[in-house]
SEPAMI-285455 format. One record per residue (C-alpha): residue number from 1; residue in three letters; x, y, z. Coordinates in nm, 4 decimals. Example, Ala and Ser with C-alpha at 12.3 -4.5 7.8 and 13.67 -1.06 7.14 Angstrom:
BEGIN
1 | ALA | 1.2300 | -0.4500 | 0.7800;
2 | SER | 1.3670 | -0.1060 | 0.7140;
end
This chain:
BEGIN
1 | MET | 0.0014 | -0.0013 | 0.0022;
2 | TYR | 0.1002 | 0.3610 | -0.0537;
3 | PRO | -0.0118 | 0.5667 | 0.2510;
4 | THR | -0.0277 | 0.9418 | 0.2927;
5 | LEU | 0.0262 | 1.0902 | 0.6364;
6 | TYR | -0.1693 | 1.3984 | 0.7284;
7 | VAL | 0.0007 | 1.5610 | 1.0287;
8 | THR | -0.1959 | 1.8026 | 1.2392;
9 | GLY | -0.1006 | 2.1392 | 1.3818;
10 | SER | -0.0221 | 2.2682 | 1.7276;
11 | SER | -0.3572 | 2.1616 | 1.8785;
12 | GLY | -0.2400 | 1.8018 | 1.8632;
13 | THR | -0.5758 | 1.6696 | 1.7714;
14 | PRO | -0.6740 | 1.6056 | 1.4111;
15 | LYS | -1.0455 | 1.6470 | 1.4822;
16 | ASN | -1.0943 | 2.0095 | 1.3901;
17 | ASN | -0.8611 | 2.0291 | 1.0960;
18 | ILE | -0.6959 | 1.7274 | 0.9454;
19 | SER | -1.0084 | 1.5076 | 0.9826;
20 | HIS | -1.2006 | 1.7480 | 0.7542;
21 | LEU | -0.9230 | 1.7395 | 0.4989;
22 | VAL | -0.8971 | 1.3614 | 0.4968;
23 | GLN | -1.2732 | 1.3289 | 0.4611;
24 | ALA | -1.2644 | 1.5670 | 0.1632;
25 | VAL | -0.9750 | 1.4202 | -0.0252;
26 | THR | -1.0909 | 1.0613 | 0.0273;
27 | ASN | -1.4494 | 1.1450 | -0.0739;
28 | LYS | -1.3565 | 1.2428 | -0.4277;
29 | HIS | -1.3223 | 1.0423 | -0.7474;
30 | ASN | -0.9946 | 0.8669 | -0.6562;
31 | ASP | -0.8879 | 0.5446 | -0.4945;
32 | ALA | -0.7821 | 0.7014 | -0.1635;
33 | LYS | -0.9824 | 0.5930 | 0.1407;
34 | PRO | -0.9641 | 0.6743 | 0.5116;
35 | GLY | -0.7317 | 0.4486 | 0.7079;
36 | LEU | -0.6002 | 0.5043 | 1.0616;
37 | THR | -0.5931 | 0.7893 | 1.3119;
38 | VAL | -0.2638 | 0.7767 | 1.5042;
39 | ILE | -0.2090 | 0.9685 | 1.8306;
40 | ALA | 0.1421 | 0.9613 | 1.9681;
41 | GLU | 0.1800 | 0.9785 | 2.3463;
42 | THR | 0.4554 | 1.2283 | 2.3784;
43 | GLY | 0.5309 | 1.1515 | 2.7404;
44 | ASN | 0.5305 | 0.7760 | 2.6942;
45 | LYS | 0.8141 | 0.7130 | 2.4473;
46 | TYR | 0.5759 | 0.7931 | 2.1595;
47 | LYS | 0.3559 | 0.4995 | 2.2103;
48 | LEU | 0.0799 | 0.5070 | 1.9544;
49 | ARG | -0.2930 | 0.5049 | 2.0153;
50 | ILE | -0.4441 | 0.3815 | 1.6866;
51 | THR | -0.8062 | 0.3837 | 1.5775;
52 | GLY | -0.9655 | 0.2865 | 1.2492;
53 | LYS | -0.8572 | 0.0165 | 1.0075;
54 | ILE | -0.7049 | -0.0256 | 0.6650;
55 | ASP | -0.9178 | -0.2601 | 0.4566;
56 | ALA | -0.7445 | -0.5135 | 0.2353;
57 | GLY | -0.8294 | -0.3264 | -0.0834;
58 | ASN | -0.7284 | 0.0150 | 0.0395;
59 | LYS | -0.4125 | 0.0833 | -0.1570;
60 | TYR | -0.3924 | 0.4536 | -0.0722;
61 | PRO | -0.4956 | 0.4902 | 0.2920;
62 | ALA | -0.4988 | 0.8359 | 0.4585;
63 | ILE | -0.3325 | 0.8304 | 0.7929;
64 | ALA | -0.4189 | 1.1128 | 1.0284;
65 | VAL | -0.1364 | 1.1891 | 1.2750;
66 | GLY | -0.1582 | 1.3834 | 1.6029;
67 | THR | -0.0249 | 1.4036 | 1.9490;
68 | ASP | -0.1831 | 1.3576 | 2.2877;
69 | HIS | -0.0860 | 1.7063 | 2.3923;
70 | GLY | -0.0816 | 2.0215 | 2.1831;
71 | THR | 0.2637 | 2.1495 | 2.0807;
72 | ASN | 0.4454 | 2.3542 | 1.8242;
73 | ASN | 0.7784 | 2.1802 | 1.8922;
74 | HIS | 0.9065 | 2.0438 | 1.5654;
75 | GLU | 1.1185 | 1.7754 | 1.7396;
76 | ILE | 0.8165 | 1.6200 | 1.9037;
77 | TYR | 0.6383 | 1.5994 | 1.5673;
78 | GLN | 0.9500 | 1.4427 | 1.4228;
79 | TYR | 0.9353 | 1.1499 | 1.6563;
80 | ALA | 0.5594 | 1.1148 | 1.6373;
81 | ILE | 0.5963 | 1.0796 | 1.2573;
82 | LYS | 0.8888 | 0.8423 | 1.2882;
83 | ALA | 0.6882 | 0.6174 | 1.5223;
84 | THR | 0.3980 | 0.6184 | 1.2777;
85 | ILE | 0.6138 | 0.5339 | 0.9744;
86 | GLU | 0.7798 | 0.2555 | 1.1754;
87 | TYR | 0.4440 | 0.1107 | 1.2709;
88 | LEU | 0.3197 | 0.1137 | 0.9115;
89 | ALA | 0.6336 | -0.0432 | 0.7793;
90 | ALA | 0.6214 | -0.3144 | 1.0411;
91 | HIS | 0.2583 | -0.4115 | 0.9719;
92 | TYR | 0.2104 | -0.3442 | 0.6025;
93 | ASN | 0.4046 | -0.3542 | 0.2780;
94 | VAL | 0.4896 | 0.0136 | 0.2252;
95 | PRO | 0.7106 | 0.0786 | -0.0855;
96 | TRP | 0.6753 | 0.4505 | -0.0329;
97 | TYR | 0.4599 | 0.7139 | 0.1339;
98 | ASN | 0.3592 | 1.0798 | 0.1023;
99 | ILE | 0.3278 | 1.3319 | 0.3792;
100 | LEU | 0.1355 | 1.6532 | 0.4523;
101 | GLY | 0.2050 | 1.8773 | 0.7420;
102 | TYR | -0.0362 | 2.1472 | 0.8492;
103 | SER | 0.0929 | 2.4538 | 1.0392;
104 | SER | 0.3493 | 2.3387 | 1.3028;
105 | GLY | 0.3107 | 1.9879 | 1.1739;
106 | ALA | 0.4804 | 2.1017 | 0.8503;
107 | GLY | 0.7868 | 2.2141 | 1.0312;
108 | GLY | 0.7848 | 1.8849 | 1.2174;
109 | ALA | 0.7449 | 1.6944 | 0.8915;
110 | MET | 1.0445 | 1.8817 | 0.7439;
111 | ARG | 1.2585 | 1.8053 | 1.0464;
112 | PHE | 1.1575 | 1.4337 | 1.0154;
113 | LEU | 1.2425 | 1.4324 | 0.6451;
114 | ILE | 1.5834 | 1.5944 | 0.7162;
115 | ASN | 1.6766 | 1.3268 | 0.9688;
116 | TYR | 1.5055 | 1.0143 | 0.8393;
117 | SER | 1.4170 | 1.0404 | 0.4691;
118 | GLN | 1.7448 | 0.8664 | 0.3847;
119 | ASP | 1.7181 | 0.6067 | 0.6609;
120 | LYS | 1.7380 | 0.2729 | 0.4769;
121 | ASN | 1.5339 | 0.1063 | 0.7528;
122 | LEU | 1.2299 | 0.3169 | 0.6537;
123 | PRO | 1.0417 | 0.3443 | 0.3309;
124 | PRO | 1.1169 | 0.6554 | 0.1192;
125 | ALA | 0.8931 | 0.9574 | 0.0973;
126 | LYS | 0.7760 | 1.0710 | -0.2531;
127 | LYS | 0.5898 | 1.3995 | -0.1895;
128 | PHE | 0.5741 | 1.6529 | 0.0906;
129 | VAL | 0.2977 | 1.9152 | 0.1142;
130 | ALA | 0.3257 | 2.1968 | 0.3632;
131 | LEU | -0.0195 | 2.3476 | 0.4227;
132 | ASP | 0.0231 | 2.6922 | 0.5764;
133 | GLY | 0.3436 | 2.5537 | 0.7301;
134 | GLU | 0.5159 | 2.7145 | 1.0244;
135 | PHE | 0.8929 | 2.7094 | 0.9680;
136 | ASN | 1.0293 | 3.0390 | 1.0985;
137 | ARG | 0.8052 | 3.1101 | 1.3969;
138 | LYS | 0.5995 | 3.3946 | 1.2471;
139 | GLU | 0.9060 | 3.6065 | 1.1650;
140 | LYS | 0.8083 | 3.8997 | 0.9446;
141 | LEU | 1.0158 | 4.0577 | 0.6667;
142 | ARG | 1.2462 | 4.3376 | 0.7563;
143 | ALA | 1.2006 | 4.6796 | 0.5885;
144 | ASN | 1.4752 | 4.6105 | 0.3322;
145 | GLU | 1.3338 | 4.2615 | 0.2381;
146 | SER | 1.0838 | 4.1476 | -0.0212;
147 | MET | 0.9208 | 3.8133 | -0.0908;
148 | GLU | 1.1291 | 3.7856 | -0.3981;
149 | SER | 1.4518 | 3.8256 | -0.2011;
150 | LEU | 1.3254 | 3.5727 | 0.0492;
151 | TYR | 1.2510 | 3.3211 | -0.2303;
152 | GLN | 1.6121 | 3.3544 | -0.3504;
153 | ASN | 1.8110 | 3.3967 | -0.0276;
154 | GLY | 1.5893 | 3.3024 | 0.2601;
155 | PRO | 1.4998 | 3.5360 | 0.5529;
156 | GLU | 1.7269 | 3.7754 | 0.7261;
157 | ASN | 1.5377 | 3.7379 | 1.0492;
158 | LYS | 1.5939 | 3.3737 | 1.1474;
159 | SER | 1.4433 | 3.1805 | 1.4320;
160 | ALA | 1.6115 | 2.8853 | 1.5988;
161 | ASP | 1.3906 | 2.6512 | 1.3948;
162 | TYR | 1.4974 | 2.8129 | 1.0713;
163 | ASN | 1.8626 | 2.7978 | 1.1733;
164 | TYR | 1.8189 | 2.4249 | 1.2259;
165 | PHE | 1.6715 | 2.3817 | 0.8839;
166 | GLU | 1.9431 | 2.5940 | 0.7178;
167 | LYS | 2.2168 | 2.3887 | 0.8848;
168 | ASN | 2.0721 | 2.0541 | 0.8058;
169 | TYR | 1.8575 | 2.0768 | 0.4956;
170 | SER | 2.1068 | 1.8924 | 0.2715;
171 | LYS | 2.0479 | 1.5691 | 0.4628;
172 | MET | 1.7013 | 1.5398 | 0.3045;
173 | ASP | 1.6417 | 1.3115 | 0.0156;
174 | LYS | 1.6721 | 1.5233 | -0.3088;
175 | GLY | 1.4105 | 1.3040 | -0.4753;
176 | ILE | 1.1173 | 1.4288 | -0.2646;
177 | HIS | 0.8776 | 1.6619 | -0.4513;
178 | VAL | 0.7858 | 1.9563 | -0.2293;
179 | TYR | 0.4773 | 2.1671 | -0.2407;
180 | LEU | 0.4481 | 2.4835 | -0.0253;
181 | MET | 0.0865 | 2.6148 | 0.0021;
182 | ALA | -0.0208 | 2.9460 | 0.1544;
183 | LEU | -0.3426 | 3.1273 | 0.1981;
184 | ASP | -0.3633 | 3.4967 | 0.1271;
185 | THR | -0.6229 | 3.6677 | 0.3549;
186 | PRO | -0.7134 | 3.9438 | 0.3040;
187 | VAL | -0.6148 | 3.9443 | -0.0582;
188 | GLY | -0.2761 | 4.1042 | -0.1108;
189 | SER | -0.1727 | 4.0802 | 0.2522;
190 | ASP | 0.0876 | 3.8031 | 0.2105;
191 | PHE | -0.0657 | 3.6688 | 0.5299;
192 | ASP | -0.2874 | 3.3628 | 0.6133;
193 | GLY | -0.4628 | 3.5181 | 0.9138;
194 | VAL | -0.2013 | 3.3980 | 1.1602;
195 | LEU | 0.1283 | 3.3389 | 0.9773;
196 | PRO | 0.3008 | 3.5726 | 0.7297;
197 | TRP | 0.4248 | 3.4386 | 0.4012;
198 | SER | 0.7777 | 3.5200 | 0.5172;
199 | ASP | 0.7268 | 3.2241 | 0.7539;
200 | LEU | 0.5345 | 2.9920 | 0.5244;
201 | PHE | 0.7809 | 3.0373 | 0.2351;
202 | SER | 1.0904 | 3.0837 | 0.4432;
203 | VAL | 1.2300 | 2.7427 | 0.3545;
204 | TYR | 1.1649 | 2.7600 | -0.0194;
205 | ASN | 1.5240 | 2.8549 | -0.1005;
206 | LEU | 1.6540 | 2.5597 | 0.1058;
207 | PHE | 1.4552 | 2.3131 | -0.0930;
208 | GLU | 1.5701 | 2.4751 | -0.4104;
209 | LYS | 1.9371 | 2.4581 | -0.3084;
210 | ASN | 1.8869 | 2.0905 | -0.2274;
211 | ASP | 1.7664 | 2.0393 | -0.5797;
212 | ASN | 1.4198 | 1.9163 | -0.4695;
213 | VAL | 1.1496 | 1.9836 | -0.7258;
214 | THR | 0.9603 | 2.2585 | -0.5368;
215 | GLU | 0.6333 | 2.4272 | -0.6118;
216 | LYS | 0.4757 | 2.7138 | -0.4270;
217 | PHE | 0.1037 | 2.7679 | -0.4480;
218 | THR | -0.1129 | 3.0475 | -0.3059;
219 | TYR | -0.4872 | 3.0743 | -0.2857;
220 | THR | -0.7473 | 3.3330 | -0.1896;
221 | ASN | -1.0981 | 3.3283 | -0.0580;
222 | SER | -1.3774 | 3.3484 | -0.3129;
223 | PRO | -1.6511 | 3.6024 | -0.2591;
224 | GLY | -1.8374 | 3.5128 | 0.0539;
225 | GLU | -1.5591 | 3.2809 | 0.1913;
226 | ARG | -1.3790 | 3.3613 | 0.5189;
227 | TYR | -1.1175 | 3.0796 | 0.5453;
228 | SER | -0.8050 | 3.1635 | 0.7436;
229 | HIS | -0.5174 | 2.9665 | 0.8975;
230 | GLY | -0.7335 | 2.7822 | 1.1489;
231 | SER | -0.9891 | 2.6671 | 0.8882;
232 | ILE | -0.7771 | 2.6163 | 0.5866;
233 | CYS | -0.8212 | 2.2365 | 0.6020;
234 | LYS | -1.1920 | 2.2972 | 0.5179;
235 | MET | -1.1229 | 2.5200 | 0.2147;
236 | PRO | -1.2388 | 2.3516 | -0.1123;
237 | VAL | -0.9633 | 2.4990 | -0.3351;
238 | ALA | -0.6928 | 2.3778 | -0.0952;
239 | GLN | -0.8580 | 2.0354 | -0.0724;
240 | ASP | -0.8795 | 2.0097 | -0.4537;
241 | TYR | -0.5175 | 2.1014 | -0.4995;
242 | ILE | -0.4006 | 1.8472 | -0.2427;
243 | GLU | -0.6026 | 1.5756 | -0.3984;
244 | LYS | -0.4423 | 1.6478 | -0.7354;
245 | VAL | -0.0966 | 1.6389 | -0.5829;
246 | PHE | -0.1353 | 1.3099 | -0.3939;
247 | TYR | -0.3755 | 1.1206 | -0.6184;
248 | PRO | -0.3252 | 1.2412 | -0.9762;
249 | SER | -0.4057 | 0.9102 | -1.1509;
250 | THR | -0.5728 | 0.6794 | -0.9025;
end
């Protein structure tokens, strides 16, 4: 089977965000179906609480991943993801997997891919989607910066998380296709309602330097819509794009 992990944000629970996304992308005209919900017990050596099941004919199961306590610590996400991949590899035939990280979960997924995407004891990752991903802890552009300079050179104002990514990005498998997705609300603000684009796209230059195929995609509310960072998993245009990335020909 070829699973896709959907990693939740700082709340820890997939219920109010990732679960809506999973329901939408597995309710379309593709072969993906819901699979497991995995909650890592962060204070118990990342023991997994697992609900749901993967039916025998489910070749593309969606795996919702969360933690028992809310956190924005990328290192905690890293080990929760690692425990989930190890479980799947031990119980199923997994030639490869895809991964989506939402908000803080995207930073955690990137940290996991840096440290474990070339681990021969684990299956390889094919695609990584960052949905309104938090990588540089909300750091805004300085007066002399622009988004174009950030795309080319990275941010001048660097958090500890970004410094870690900048120091270690070259450890990540160059074969992973990367998709950075960001909401623009209100239109023209370069802001998703919580995080500035200077955070969401801060790692774009690192993936480019690592020779990963990297795409950045932005989306706006249609008239009458009021989606923002906290509700982006429910946004139809984001759901449709994610479906096309992960399940283009199923």
